[in-house]
C-alpha positions in Angstrom: 87.5 109.1 93.4 88.0 108.0 89.8 87.3 110.6 87.2 87.0 114.4 86.8 84.7 116.6 88.9 83.2 119.6 87.0 80.7 120.8 89.5 80.1 120.7 93.2 76.8 121.9 94.8 75.8 121.8 98.5 72.8 119.6 99.5 71.7 122.0 102.4 72.6 119.3 105.0 76.3 119.7 105.1 76.9 117.3 102.2 77.5 117.8 98.5 76.4 116.7 95.1 79.2 116.2 92.6 79.1 115.9 88.9 81.4 115.5 86.0 83.1 112.7 84.1 83.1 110.2 87.0 83.5 106.5 87.2 83.6 105.8 90.9 83.4 107.6 94.3 84.7 106.2 97.5 85.3 102.8 95.9 81.7 102.6 94.7 80.6 102.7 91.1 79.0 106.1 90.4 78.6 107.3 86.8 79.0 111.1 86.4 76.9 112.0 89.4 77.0 111.3 93.2 75.9 112.5 96.6 78.5 112.7 99.4 77.0 113.0 102.9 78.2 115.4 105.5 80.3 112.6 107.1 82.1 112.1 103.8 80.5 108.8 103.1 78.9 108.1 99.7 75.1 107.9 99.6 73.3 105.1 97.9 71.7 107.8 95.7 72.9 106.9 92.1 70.8 108.4 89.2 73.4 107.2 86.6 73.4 109.8 83.8 75.2 108.5 80.7 77.2 111.7 80.0 79.0 114.6 81.6 77.2 116.6 84.4 78.1 120.3 84.3 75.4 121.9 86.4 73.7 121.0 89.7 71.1 122.9 91.7 69.4 121.4 94.8 66.1 123.0 95.9 64.1 121.2 98.6 63.5 117.6 97.6 64.5 118.2 94.0 67.9 118.1 92.4 68.2 119.7 88.9 71.2 118.5 86.9 72.4 119.6 83.5 75.1 118.6 81.1 75.8 116.6 77.9 73.9 113.4 78.8 71.1 111.7 76.9 69.7 109.3 79.5 69.5 109.2 83.3 69.0 105.8 84.9 67.8 104.4 81.6 65.2 107.1 81.2 65.6 109.4 78.2 66.4 112.9 79.5 68.3 115.1 77.0 70.8 117.5 78.7 68.7 118.3 81.8 66.8 116.3 84.4 65.1 116.7 87.8 65.7 114.0 90.4 64.3 113.1 93.8 66.9 114.2 96.4 66.3 111.2 98.7 66.0 108.3 96.3 67.5 109.6 93.0 64.3 108.7 91.1 63.8 110.6 87.8 61.0 113.1 88.0 58.6 114.1 85.2 60.3 117.4 84.5 61.5 117.0 80.9 62.0 120.2 78.8 64.2 118.3 76.2 66.7 121.0 75.0 68.5 120.4 71.8 72.0 121.0 73.2 74.1 121.0 76.4 73.1 122.8 79.6 75.8 124.7 81.5 73.9 126.4 84.3 70.6 126.1 86.3 69.1 128.5 88.8 65.8 128.3 90.6 64.1 131.5 91.8 60.7 133.2 91.8 58.8 130.0 90.8 61.0 129.7 87.7 63.8 127.2 86.6 66.3 129.3 84.7 68.5 127.3 82.3 71.6 128.4 80.3 73.7 126.6 77.8 74.3 125.9 74.1 70.7 125.1 73.0 68.5 127.0 70.6 65.3 125.0 71.3 63.9 123.9 74.7 60.4 122.7 75.7 59.5 122.7 71.9 60.0 126.5 71.8 62.8 128.5 70.2 64.9 129.9 72.9 68.5 130.9 72.2 71.0 129.8 74.9 68.8 130.7 78.0 65.2 130.0 79.0 62.8 130.2 81.9 60.8 127.0 82.6 57.8 126.1 84.7 59.0 123.5 87.3 55.7 121.7 87.3 55.0 121.4 83.6 58.5 121.8 82.0 57.0 124.4 79.7 58.9 127.5 78.6 57.2 130.7 79.5 57.3 134.0 77.6 60.6 135.2 79.3 63.3 135.6 76.6 66.6 137.2 77.4 67.6 137.5 73.7 71.3 136.7 73.9 73.2 135.7 70.8 75.7 133.1 72.1 76.4 130.5 74.8 75.4 131.1 78.4 77.7 129.8 81.1 76.3 131.2 84.4 73.1 132.5 86.0 72.7 134.4 89.3 69.2 135.4 90.5 69.1 138.7 92.6 65.8 139.9 94.0 63.4 140.3 91.0 66.2 140.1 88.4 68.6 137.6 86.9 72.3 138.2 86.0 73.4 136.2 82.9 77.0 135.6 81.9 78.6 133.9 78.9 80.1 134.3 75.5 77.3 136.5 74.0 78.0 139.9 72.5 74.4 141.3 72.0 71.2 141.2 73.9 67.9 141.7 71.9 70.1 142.9 69.0 71.9 145.6 71.0 75.6 145.5 72.0 76.0 144.1 75.6 79.0 141.7 75.8 79.2 138.8 78.2 77.0 140.1 81.1 73.5 141.3 81.3 70.8 141.9 84.0 67.2 141.1 83.1 63.9 141.2 84.8 62.8 137.9 86.2 59.4 138.0 84.6 59.9 139.8 81.3 63.4 138.9 80.2 63.9 142.5 79.1 67.5 143.9 79.6 67.7 146.4 82.4 69.7 149.6 82.0 72.7 148.0 83.6 75.8 147.4 81.4 79.2 146.4 82.7 80.7 146.7 79.2 83.0 143.7 79.3 86.1 144.0 77.1 88.3 141.1 76.4 91.5 140.2 74.5 91.3 140.5 70.8 94.3 138.3 69.9 93.5 135.4 67.6 95.4 133.1 70.0 93.1 134.0 72.9 89.6 132.7 73.8 86.8 135.2 73.1 86.0 137.4 76.1 83.5 135.7 78.4 82.1 135.5 81.9 82.5 132.2 83.7 81.0 132.6 87.2 78.9 135.0 89.3 78.7 135.4 93.0 76.6 137.9 95.0 78.2 139.6 98.0 76.2 142.3 99.8 75.9 145.2 97.4 78.5 143.7 95.0 78.5 141.1 92.2 81.8 139.2 92.0 82.6 138.2 88.4 85.1 135.8 86.9 86.1 135.0 83.3 88.4 136.2 80.6 88.4 139.9 80.2 90.7 142.9 80.4 88.3 145.5 81.6 84.8 145.6 83.1 82.6 148.2 84.7 84.6 151.0 83.4 87.9 149.9 85.0 90.9 147.7 84.1 90.4 144.3 85.7 91.8 141.1 84.4 89.5 138.1 84.8 88.2 139.0 88.3 86.2 142.0 89.5 83.5 143.2 91.8 80.6 145.3 90.3 78.2 147.7 92.1 74.7 146.2 91.9 73.2 149.6 91.3 75.5 151.1 88.7 77.4 148.2 87.1 80.6 150.1 87.7 83.7 148.4 89.3 83.9 148.9 93.1 87.2 149.7 94.9 87.8 146.0 95.3 90.7 145.4 93.0 92.6 142.1 93.1 95.3 143.4 90.7 95.4 140.2 88.6 97.8 140.1 85.6 97.8 137.7 82.6 94.8 136.2 84.2 91.6 134.2 83.5 89.5 132.8 86.3 86.8 130.1 86.5 85.1 129.1 89.7 84.6 131.4 92.7 83.3 130.8 96.2 83.0 132.6 99.5 83.5 131.5 103.1 83.1 134.2 105.7 85.2 137.2 104.6 87.4 135.1 102.2 86.9 134.9 98.5 88.4 131.7 96.9 89.1 131.7 93.1 90.7 129.3 90.7 92.3 130.0 87.3 95.6 130.9 85.7 97.3 134.1 86.6 100.9 135.5 86.6 100.2 137.5 89.7 97.3 138.3 92.0 97.1 141.1 94.6 100.8 141.8 94.3 102.0 138.2 94.7 103.3 135.8 92.1 100.7 133.6 90.5 99.3 130.1 90.8 96.0 128.4 90.2 94.2 128.7 93.4 94.1 131.7 95.8 92.2 133.4 98.6 91.4 137.1 98.8 89.9 139.3 101.5 86.3 140.0 100.5 86.6 143.5 101.8 90.0 144.7 100.7 91.0 142.2 97.9 94.3 141.6 99.7 95.7 138.1 99.0 95.5 135.9 102.1 98.3 133.7 103.3 96.6 130.6 101.9 98.5 128.5 99.3 97.5 124.8 99.3 100.8 123.1 100.0 101.6 119.5 99.0 100.2 116.9 99.1 97.0 118.1 97.5 94.6 115.9 99.5 94.4 113.8 102.6 97.1 111.4 103.8 95.3 108.5 105.4 98.0 106.1 106.2 101.8 105.9 106.8 104.5 103.2 106.6 108.3 103.3 106.9 111.2 101.3 105.5 114.7 102.0 104.4 115.1 105.7 103.9 111.5 106.3 103.0 108.2 107.1 104.7 105.4 105.8 102.5 102.2 107.8 102.3 98.8 106.6 101.2 95.7 108.7 100.8 93.4 110.7 98.5 96.1 113.0 97.0 97.5 112.8 93.5 100.4 115.2 93.8 103.2 116.1 96.2 104.9 119.4 95.6 105.2 121.3 92.4 105.6 119.1 89.3 105.5 115.9 91.3 102.6 113.6 90.4 101.9 110.8 92.9 98.6 109.0 92.5 97.5 108.1 96.1 100.8 106.5 97.1 104.2 108.2 97.5 107.5 108.0 99.4 109.2 110.8 101.3 113.0 110.8 102.1 113.4 110.4 105.8 116.6 112.6 105.7 115.5 115.5 103.6 111.7 115.5 103.6 111.6 115.6 99.8 109.5 113.2 97.7 111.5 110.2 96.3 111.4 109.3 92.7 109.0 106.4 93.5 105.3 106.2 92.9 103.2 103.4 91.7 100.1 104.5 89.7 97.1 103.7 91.9 93.7 104.4 90.5 91.9 105.2 93.7 92.4 106.1 97.4 95.0 104.3 99.6 93.9 104.0 103.2 96.6 101.6 104.7 100.3 101.2 104.1 102.7 98.7 105.6 106.4 98.0 104.8 108.0 94.6 105.2 110.8 92.6 103.6 111.6 95.1 100.9 107.9 95.4 99.9 105.3 98.1 100.4 101.9 96.5 101.0 98.9 98.8 100.7 95.1 98.7 100.8 92.3 101.1 99.8 89.5 101.7 97.4 91.2 101.0 94.1 90.9 98.5 91.2 94.1 99.0 89.3 97.8 99.5 90.1 100.3 100.3 87.4 97.6 99.5 84.9 97.1 95.9 86.2 94.0 94.7 88.1 94.4 94.8 91.8 91.2 95.2 93.8 91.5 96.8 97.3 95.0 95.3 98.0 98.4 95.2 96.4 102.2 95.0 97.0 105.0 96.7 95.2 108.8 96.7 95.4 109.9 99.3 97.9 112.9 100.4 95.8 111.4 100.4 92.3 107.6 100.6 92.8 107.2 97.6 90.5 103.9 95.7 91.0 104.4 92.3 92.5 102.3 89.2 91.6 101.0 89.0 95.2 97.2 89.4 94.9 94.9 88.0 97.7 91.8 89.6 95.9 89.6 90.6 98.8 86.0 91.4 97.8 85.9 94.5 100.0 88.1 96.9 102.0 91.2 95.9 103.9 91.7 98.2 107.0 94.8 96.7 108.6 98.0 94.8 107.4 100.4 93.1 109.8 103.1 90.4 109.5 103.7 87.1 111.3 106.9 85.4 110.1 106.4 84.4 106.5 102.7 85.3 106.5 100.7 88.5 106.0 97.7 89.2 108.3 94.7 91.1 106.8 91.9 92.7 108.7 89.0 94.6 107.3 85.5 94.5 105.9 85.8 91.6 103.3 84.0 88.3 103.3 86.2 86.4 100.9 89.7 86.4 99.3 89.4 85.2 95.8 87.2 82.2 95.9 88.0 81.4 99.5 85.6 82.5 102.3 87.3 84.6 104.9 85.3 86.9 107.1 87.1 90.2 108.0 90.4 88.5 109.2 92.8 86.2 107.2 96.3 85.0 106.9 97.9 84.8 103.4 101.4 83.8 102.1 103.9 86.4 100.9 104.4 84.9 97.4 101.0 85.0 95.7 98.7 86.0 98.6 97.0 82.7 98.9 95.0 82.2 102.1 96.2 79.7 104.7 94.0 77.5 106.9 94.1 80.0 109.8 90.6 81.3 110.1 89.3 83.0 113.4 86.0 84.0 111.7 85.0 87.2 113.5 81.3 88.1 113.0 82.0 91.7 112.1 84.7 94.1 110.8 88.3 94.1 112.0 90.0 97.6 112.3 93.4 96.9 114.0 96.0 94.1 114.5 99.1 93.7 116.6 101.4 90.7 116.4 103.5 89.4 119.3 105.6 86.2 119.7 102.6 83.9 120.3 99.5 86.1 120.2 97.7 88.2 117.7 95.7 91.0 119.3 92.6 92.1 117.2 90.3 95.1 117.5 87.2 96.1 115.6 83.4 95.8 115.6 83.0 92.1 116.3 81.2 90.3 119.2 82.5 86.8 118.5 85.9 85.7 117.2 88.1 82.6 117.4 85.1 80.5 118.6 84.4 82.7 121.6 82.3 85.8 122.5 84.6 88.9 122.5 83.4 92.5 122.6 85.6 94.3 119.9 88.9 93.3 121.5 90.5 89.8 121.5 93.8 87.9 121.7 94.2 84.9 119.3 96.6 82.0 119.3 99.0 82.8 116.4 99.0 79.1 115.4 95.4 78.0 115.7 93.4 81.2 115.5 91.4 80.4 118.6 90.7 83.1 121.2 92.7 82.7 124.4 91.3 83.6 127.8 92.4 87.3 127.7 89.1 89.2 127.5 88.9 92.8 128.5 86.1 93.8 126.2 84.9 97.3 125.3 81.5 98.9 124.8 82.4 100.4 121.4 84.8 100.0 118.5 88.6 99.4 118.7 90.4 101.2 115.9 94.0 101.2 116.9 96.3 99.0 119.0 99.9 99.4 120.1 102.0 97.2 122.4 103.7 98.9 125.4 105.9 97.4 128.1 103.7 94.7 129.7 100.5 96.2 128.4 98.5 97.0 125.3 97.3 100.5 124.4 93.9 100.7 122.9 92.3 103.5 120.9 88.9 103.9 119.2 85.4 105.0 120.1 84.3 103.6 123.5 83.5 104.7 127.0 84.6 101.6 128.9 87.3 99.0 128.7 87.3 95.9 131.0 84.2 97.4 132.7 86.3 100.4 133.7 85.4 103.9 132.5 87.8 105.0 129.8 87.0 107.4 126.9 88.4 106.4 123.6 91.9 105.5 125.0 93.1 103.0 127.5 95.8 100.6 128.6 95.1 96.9 129.3 97.5 94.6 131.1 98.4 91.0 130.1 95.7 89.6 132.3 93.0 91.6 130.5 92.4 94.3 133.2 92.4 98.0 132.6 95.5 99.6 134.2 95.4 102.9 136.2 96.8 104.7 133.1 94.2 107.2 132.1 94.0 109.8 129.3 90.4 110.3 128.2 89.7 112.1 124.9 86.5 113.6 123.7 86.5 111.9 120.3 88.0 108.9 118.6 91.7 107.9 118.6 93.1 106.4 115.4 96.9 106.5 115.7 99.3 105.5 118.4 103.1 105.7 118.6 105.8 105.5 121.3 109.1 107.3 121.8 111.1 106.9 125.0 108.7 107.5 127.8 106.0 109.2 125.8 102.8 107.9 124.0 101.8 110.0 121.0 98.2 109.8 120.0 96.3 111.2 117.0 92.6 111.2 116.0 89.5 113.3 115.8 89.6 114.7 119.3 89.9 118.3 120.4 90.6 117.7 124.1 92.4 115.3 126.4 90.8 115.4 129.8 90.0 119.1 130.4 92.9 120.3 128.3 92.6 121.4 124.7 94.5 119.3 122.2 93.6 119.5 118.5 93.9 116.0 117.0 97.4 115.3 118.5 98.7 114.8 122.0 101.7 113.5 124.0 101.1 111.5 127.1 103.3 110.1 129.9 103.9 106.4 129.2 103.5 105.4 132.9 100.7 107.6 134.1 98.8 109.0 131.0 99.5 112.5 132.2 99.3 115.1 129.4 102.7 116.5 128.5 103.1 120.2 127.4 104.2 119.2 123.9 101.8 120.6 121.3 101.2 119.8 117.7 97.7 121.1 117.1 96.2 120.7 113.6 93.2 122.3 111.9 91.7 118.9 110.8 91.8 115.2 111.7 94.8 113.0 112.1 94.4 109.5 110.6 97.7 107.8 111.3 100.8 108.3 113.5 104.2 106.6 112.9 107.3 106.6 114.9 110.5 106.1 113.0 113.7 106.5 115.0 113.7 110.0 116.3 111.1 111.2 113.9 107.3 111.2 114.3 105.3 111.2 111.1 101.7 112.4 111.2 99.2 111.9 108.4 95.7 113.4 108.0 93.5 115.8 106.1 94.8 119.0 107.7 96.2 122.1 106.0 97.8 123.6 109.2 99.7 121.7 111.9 101.9 123.1 114.7 101.0 126.7 113.7 102.5 126.2 110.2 101.0 125.6 106.8 101.6 122.0 106.1 99.2 119.7 104.2 98.5 116.1 104.9 101.9 114.9 106.1 104.3 116.3 108.7 107.5 115.1 110.3 108.5 116.2 113.8 111.9 115.5 115.4 111.7 113.9 118.8 115.5 113.9 119.3 116.9 116.0 122.1 118.4 119.3 120.9 122.1 118.8 119.9 124.8 120.9 121.2 124.8 124.1 119.3 128.0 125.0 117.4 129.1 128.6 117.8 127.3 131.2 115.6 129.0 132.2 112.4 130.5 135.7 112.2 131.1 137.9 109.2 129.6 137.7 105.8 128.1 134.5 104.2 129.4 134.2 100.6 127.5 131.9 98.3 126.7 131.3 94.6 124.4 128.9 92.8 124.7 127.8 89.2 124.4 127.2 86.4 121.3 129.3 86.1 119.3 128.7 84.2 119.7 124.9 84.6 117.8 121.8 83.6 118.8 118.9 85.9 121.3 119.8 88.6 122.6 123.1 90.1 125.5 123.5 92.5 125.4 125.7 95.6 128.9 126.8 96.5 129.7 128.6 99.8 132.5 129.1 102.3 132.2 129.0 106.1 134.5 130.9 108.4 134.0 128.4 111.3 132.2 125.1 112.1 128.5 125.7 112.1 125.1 124.1 111.6 123.9 124.4 108.0 120.5 124.0 106.2 119.5 124.5 102.6 116.0 124.8 101.2 114.5 125.6 97.8 111.3 127.7 97.7 109.0 128.8 94.9 108.0 132.4 94.5 104.9 131.9 96.6 107.1 131.0 99.5 106.3 127.3 99.5 109.2 125.0 100.3 109.8 122.7 97.4 112.8 120.7 98.7 115.4 120.6 101.4 118.7 119.4 99.9 120.5 119.7 103.2 119.0 119.7 106.7 120.6 120.7 109.9 124.1 119.1 109.5 127.2 120.5 111.1 129.9 121.5 108.6 133.5 122.6 109.1 135.1 125.8 108.1 136.1 126.1 104.5 134.6 125.8 101.0 131.7 123.5 100.3 129.7 122.5 97.2 126.2 121.0 97.4 124.4 119.6 94.4 120.7 120.5 94.0 118.5 118.2 92.0 115.9 120.2 89.9 114.7 117.5 87.6 111.3 117.4 89.3 110.7 121.2 89.0 108.7 123.0 86.4 110.2 125.8 84.3 110.3 128.9 86.5 112.2 131.0 89.0 113.0 129.6 92.5 114.8 130.9 95.6 117.6 128.9 97.2 118.1 129.8 100.9 121.2 128.9 102.8 121.3 129.1 106.6 124.6 128.8 108.4 125.0 129.6 112.1 122.7 132.6 112.1 123.8 134.0 108.8 121.6 133.7 105.7 122.0 133.9 101.9 119.1 133.8 99.4 119.9 133.2 95.7 117.8 133.1 92.6 117.7 129.8 90.7 116.1 129.7 87.2 114.9 126.3 85.9 114.2 125.6 82.2 112.9 122.4 80.6 
């Protein structure tokens, strides 16, 4: 996505409406407003407001939007509009406020609107109004607040209103009021919000409201509310307006959005500490006890969709824009294969990266972007693997590239495109490595290509097609590498092939299908060189997207939750000869999009937050090497120091070992998130040692340096300043 999202609202069908300062979503132009379906695809729905969208409320077939726009789809609509939920057409509703709208709520036959206006529907209404949804007219309801309204929450026959106001109908009632739904009169319910009085602080205000049983959860900037000390976050009794026992114990805090899922309350803001734990910007709390949950979004901050490897780096592509604290990586990044820490490498990609391949000192990548390092590159680009410098190679596909492979001095591209620059090429092409110009090789499949494998004389292709290389082929084909013509190999599937991997004398095939070569196989199969399905069987209950080999094992990743009758959440290990499920487990809480074997390491990319029973977001590395012989455990006391502290660029960890042991060093922030691993699992001899620790990528703050040596541990405080 290109732009800033200010508001997200559910569509009632498992999808979402998003609004803000938006340019594109999913590679498609969408100005300030878009609809994302439940399957995460972008809807054709595109009303096109010409300014920021701040508020969205969907009710039945109508979507109300508010913000700072003047026109929607070329139709004049000042600050608020009603849209058809199916087609995006602008409806007749047009109250025409004279300033921005921040909040919209629909209840009891009314459309309640809050914001910065003082006139709406040609009637004087300060900052909040009740409108007739059929006529746009303002009714007699008037809450009488004296300043900006940020949030609205209907509750039975009443409406809670939050914002910057200090009086209601001329009487003191700061920031939060409960009114009747029909009269607008303030009810005898006063939470008495008190905020900071420092001239350097924002005025006290309420940002968001959330109903929860007999409580109203409130966020904003305040020091006390409901008769109790609460900083920025509180729960109020619906009957009395007093604080309940729910106390998140926030310090130096201000909060914005709030959401609930099950018994968890999610909040975002700025806070030094929350529920007894050091701060952050996002946290989850128990809705019953206010205890902080063990939920801290680890890096990367969004999905990893593709992996590539070369040199000492594993290259990640995806939707993320950051890896770890203080490390900005816009959709493309490199991880050190030895330490697991992000490398100082990262081209600036303005969009999502969905495929990465490394070859000849270059990183080739594809996705839904239009610029790389500030230069135009649509859907496909290449950068130097050492420096990240953008290369002149630019094939210019007119749509997405799903697969990149290499054949000698040429690059093979498969995807959804129909041309490269001015040259017609449908879904599959070969280009040179200098400028990306297409060669004469042109198999012309009649539908999309999702996977490619190159051997000495053949190129195996999988996808959606039914003809390719001049022959009918059902989603799977082998092409002559020189001519592009289909050879006689023709297993065929009844679905889509999304991943291919060559094994010893056979080709492993993953995707979404129920038969291969007329033999029942669910989403995963092996095909021999004659085009027949082998006895190797490992049926999954959903699609397979990633395949990798190590010794006698096939590792597979995808959307599945079971292999055969055995549960396996998105990852599985299978016997290379038989397909039998191995006991190895690496379950994740969401989908795996790519799997990469690199030496004795297996890298797994996806949109998960947990994998292998550990919090780990988007990318994980698993050692497949047999356990090394274990040195004897250390005895006695582990003596260590780290300094200088505070430091700006490099600190040195000094320690002494009494015997030869295995040593690891990691750096954590105060929330317990691992930031780096300067030394991993190496055996060191007895005696003194000094290990430099690079802190140039860390923000100002306090960190913990943990040394592990043969069963002994030392944890040292490290202060970083900038």
